[in-house]
N, C-alpha and C positions, 0 to 999 in steps of 0.2 A: 415150707416146702423144701427150702434149701437144706435144712438139717436132715430131712428124711429123703433127700435126693429124688423128689417127685417132680415130674413135668407139670406144666400148668394144667393140662387135661387130667392127669392123675390126681392133682390137687382138687380139681373141680369134683371129680368122682368121690373123693374122700369127704368133701364137705356137703355134697348132695346126699344127705343121709338116707332119704326115702327114695332115691334114684328116680325122681320124676322129671329130671332135666332142668330143674330150677333150684337154686339154693335159697330156701325160705329163711325167715328170721329164726324159726325153730331149728332148721338144719344147721344154721350158722352157730347158734347157741350150743347145740348138742356137740358139734364137731369141736368147737373151742373148748368145751368142758372135757371131752374125751381125750383131746390132745394136750390137756393141761397147759393151755396157753396163758393162763393167769390174766385174763381180761375181765374187767368188771362188767356187770350187765349193761351199764351205761356205755361202756366202750364198745360192746357188741352192738348195742342199738345204734350208736353213732356210725360204726363201720357199715352196718346194714343200710342205714339211711343214705350214706355216701354212695354205696354201690347200687342201691335201688330206691331212688327218690320217690317213685310211685308206690313203693311198698309191695309190689307184685312179685319180687324175688329177683335173683341174679341168674341170668341165663349164661350159657357157655361163652358167648361173644362178649358180654359185659365183664365176665370173670377174666377172660384173657386180656381184654383191654385194660382192666384195672390192675392186673398183676404185671402186664407187659412193661409198664412205665414205673413200677415200684422201685423205690430206693432201698434195696435189700439190706445193704450195709447200714443205712440209717436206722432201719427198723431193728436190726440185730443189736446195734449199739444202744438204742433207746430202751431195750429190754435187758441190758447187761449180759447179753449172750455172746459178745464178741469173742472173748477168750474161749468159751465153750465151742463156738463154731470153728475157730482156728484149730483147736485140738481135733475136732471131729473130722475136719477136711484135710488135715495134714497127714502126709504119708508117714507111716511108722518106719523106724530104722530097718533096713533090710528090704525095702521096696514093697512092703505090705500096704494094705489099705489103712484108713484111719482107725481110731480106737472103737470100742464098743458103741460109743455114743453116735458115731458116724454111721452105724449100721441100723439105727432105729428106724 
């Protein structure tokens, strides 16, 4: 969400692929694949199980609660995205916005 400069609500909408108000396991898997997040199926399963212990899906409230306390910098560093993120979010000389990556 940080790289794409999405709010928590916009992120929920992006992951709720079928727009039914709940991020299902299938929604999560589809979004992870389309966003090229490089998570294994086991990591997607673990993430879904963490957010939805009942397996019923992740609603907006659970999504916001889960992301509200996320350690964004820790996640970025764990995925070797720290330098990419710094470049994407850094202003370019002359006062412009970040590079092309920041506009994704």
